[in-house]
C-alpha positions in Angstrom: -23.3 25.1 -16.6 -20.1 23.8 -15.1 -18.8 20.5 -16.4 -17.9 17.7 -14.1 -14.6 15.9 -14.2 -14.0 12.5 -13.0 -11.3 13.0 -10.5 -10.2 9.9 -8.6 -8.7 10.4 -5.2 -5.9 7.9 -4.4 -6.0 6.8 -0.7 -3.0 7.7 1.3 -3.1 4.4 3.2 -3.7 1.0 1.8 -4.3 -2.3 3.4 -2.2 -5.5 3.0 -4.7 -6.9 0.5 -4.3 -3.9 -1.8 -0.5 -3.8 -1.3 -0.3 -7.5 -2.3 -2.2 -6.8 -5.4 -0.1 -3.7 -6.3 3.0 -5.8 -5.8 1.8 -8.4 -8.4 0.0 -10.8 -6.1 2.8 -11.7 -3.8 2.1 -14.0 -0.9 0.7 -12.7 2.4 3.8 -14.2 4.2 6.2 -12.4 1.9 4.5 -9.1 2.6 4.5 -9.9 6.3 8.3 -10.5 6.1 8.9 -7.2 4.3 6.9 -5.4 7.1 8.6 -7.3 9.9 12.1 -6.6 8.8 11.4 -2.9 8.3 11.8 -3.0 4.5 8.3 -1.8 4.1 7.1 0.5 6.9 3.5 -0.1 8.1 1.3 1.1 10.9 -1.4 -0.8 12.9 -4.7 1.0 13.3 -7.0 -1.1 15.3 -6.8 -4.5 13.7 -5.8 -3.3 10.3 -2.2 -3.0 9.1 -1.9 -0.1 6.8 0.9 1.0 4.5 1.5 4.4 3.2 1.1 4.5 -0.6 4.3 6.6 -0.9 6.3 4.0 1.1 5.0 1.3 -1.2 5.8 3.2 -4.4 9.3 4.0 -2.9 9.9 0.2 -2.4 8.8 -0.6 -5.9 11.1 2.0 -7.4 14.1 0.4 -5.6 13.4 -3.0 -7.1 
């Protein structure tokens, strides 16, 4: 019988709430400023603002 492994799939896009949490709980306004000035690229899909996980990790690595 095959064994099952617990594989977690990381989402490619994350919302602003998740991004704030990953960045240590920064303020919404701070995240909005990072997005507005282009420091952190984001895309609007419908009403949601989504950030690529790779862009967020790249931003963190430059801190």
